[in-house]
matplotlib code that plots the C-alpha trace (Angstrom):
import matplotlib.pyplot as plt

x = [0.0, 1.4, 2.2, -0.5, -3.0, -2.0, -2.4, -5.8, -6.9, -5.5, -7.5, -10.7, -10.2, -9.3, -12.5, -14.6, -12.9, -13.5, -17.2, -17.2, -15.5, -18.1, -20.8, -19.1, -16.7, -13.5, -14.6, -14.1, -10.3, -9.9, -11.2, -9.3, -6.5, -9.1, -11.2, -8.2, -6.9, -10.3, -10.5, -6.9, -4.0, -1.3, 0.5, 1.5, -2.2, -3.2, -0.4, -1.2, -5.0, -4.4, -2.0, -4.4, -7.5, -5.7, -4.4, -7.9, -9.2, -6.4, -7.0, -10.7, -11.5, -9.0, -10.2, -13.8, -13.0, -11.3, -14.3, -16.8, -14.9, -14.8, -18.4, -19.9, -23.5, -23.4, -23.3, -21.0, -23.8, -25.9, -23.3, -23.9, -21.5, -19.5, -18.9, -18.0, -15.5, -14.0, -13.6, -12.1, -9.5, -8.7, -8.4, -6.1, -3.9, -3.7, -2.6, -0.5, 0.8, 3.6, 4.6, 1.3, 0.9, -2.2, -3.5, -3.4, -5.3, -8.0, -8.3, -8.4, -11.2, -13.2, -12.7, -13.9, -17.0, -17.7, -17.3, -19.0, -21.4, -24.2, -24.2, -23.7, -21.0, -17.9, -18.5, -19.3, -16.1, -14.0, -15.3, -14.8, -11.3, -10.2, -11.4, -9.6, -6.4, -6.6, -7.3, -4.3, -2.1, -3.4, -3.0, 0.5, -0.1, 2.9, 2.4, 4.1, 4.3, 2.3]
y = [0.0, 3.4, 5.9, 8.3, 5.5, 4.8, 8.4, 8.6, 5.4, 6.8, 10.0, 8.0, 6.0, 9.1, 10.8, 7.8, 7.7, 11.5, 10.8, 8.1, 10.5, 13.1, 10.8, 8.8, 11.4, 10.3, 6.7, 6.3, 7.1, 3.8, 1.8, 3.5, 0.9, -1.9, 0.1, 0.7, -2.9, -4.2, -1.9, -2.0, -4.4, -1.9, -0.6, 2.6, 3.4, 2.6, 4.7, 7.8, 7.4, 7.2, 10.2, 12.4, 11.3, 12.0, 15.2, 16.4, 15.3, 17.2, 20.3, 20.1, 23.6, 25.3, 23.2, 24.1, 27.8, 27.7, 26.0, 28.4, 31.4, 30.0, 28.7, 32.1, 31.2, 27.8, 26.7, 23.9, 21.9, 22.2, 20.6, 16.9, 14.7, 13.5, 17.1, 18.2, 15.4, 16.0, 19.7, 19.0, 16.7, 19.2, 22.1, 20.1, 19.1, 22.6, 24.0, 21.2, 19.0, 20.9, 17.7, 17.8, 20.4, 22.6, 21.7, 18.0, 18.6, 20.5, 18.1, 15.1, 16.7, 17.4, 13.8, 12.4, 14.7, 13.3, 9.7, 9.9, 12.9, 14.6, 15.9, 19.5, 18.7, 18.8, 22.4, 23.4, 21.6, 23.2, 26.7, 26.2, 24.6, 27.4, 30.0, 28.1, 28.0, 31.8, 32.6, 30.5, 32.2, 35.7, 35.3, 34.1, 31.0, 29.0, 25.3, 23.5, 20.0, 19.3]
z = [0.0, -0.9, 1.8, 0.7, 0.8, 4.3, 5.4, 3.7, 5.5, 8.8, 8.3, 7.6, 10.8, 12.8, 11.6, 12.6, 16.0, 16.4, 15.7, 18.4, 20.9, 20.0, 21.2, 24.0, 25.4, 27.1, 27.4, 23.7, 24.1, 26.1, 23.1, 20.3, 20.0, 19.7, 17.2, 15.0, 15.3, 14.3, 11.3, 9.8, 9.9, 9.1, 12.2, 10.5, 9.7, 13.2, 14.7, 12.6, 13.2, 17.0, 17.0, 15.1, 17.1, 20.4, 19.0, 18.1, 21.5, 23.3, 21.2, 20.8, 22.1, 19.8, 16.8, 17.6, 17.9, 14.5, 13.0, 14.7, 13.4, 9.9, 9.7, 10.7, 9.9, 11.5, 15.1, 15.7, 17.4, 14.2, 12.0, 11.3, 13.2, 10.2, 8.9, 12.4, 12.8, 9.3, 10.2, 13.6, 12.1, 9.3, 11.7, 13.9, 10.9, 9.6, 12.9, 14.4, 11.7, 9.8, 7.9, 6.0, 3.2, 3.7, 0.2, 1.1, 4.4, 2.6, -0.3, 2.0, 4.0, 0.9, -0.3, 3.1, 2.9, -0.6, 0.6, 4.0, 4.1, 2.4, -1.2, -0.1, 2.4, 0.1, -0.9, 2.8, 4.1, 1.3, 2.3, 6.0, 5.6, 3.3, 5.9, 8.7, 6.7, 5.9, 9.6, 10.8, 8.1, 8.9, 12.6, 12.0, 14.0, 12.9, 12.9, 15.7, 17.0, 20.1]

ax = plt.figure().add_subplot(projection="3d")
ax.plot(x, y, z, "-o")
ax.set_aspect("equal")
plt.show()
């Protein structure tokens, strides 16, 4: 499996885990390793998915603030769970993952919205992700590892 395919698969698993954490709260963290093991055999995929899921969980307030500022006409609670999870992962990766090019983060978020969400979601996710990227860039919030 190519490296990009692994990262795409890890993003999908992370998004699904973030959905679970949205519903179950901190108790979902305890079951992440089992969830990833049951859904993918590749240790690299599982490791990345876990890193990103825990990263989103640990920086949820900041990710949500970025999404709320970018999705001006939408309350975070009104977004469907899949879109909210895709956006949280994307916001986290834009802000905290300097090894991932911004265009890749945005394109992968759009692709996940096409695959897992409603027909109108890809355009919505694209707009919100673009606004998050511009805000991070404008604020001079340099990417840093956490």
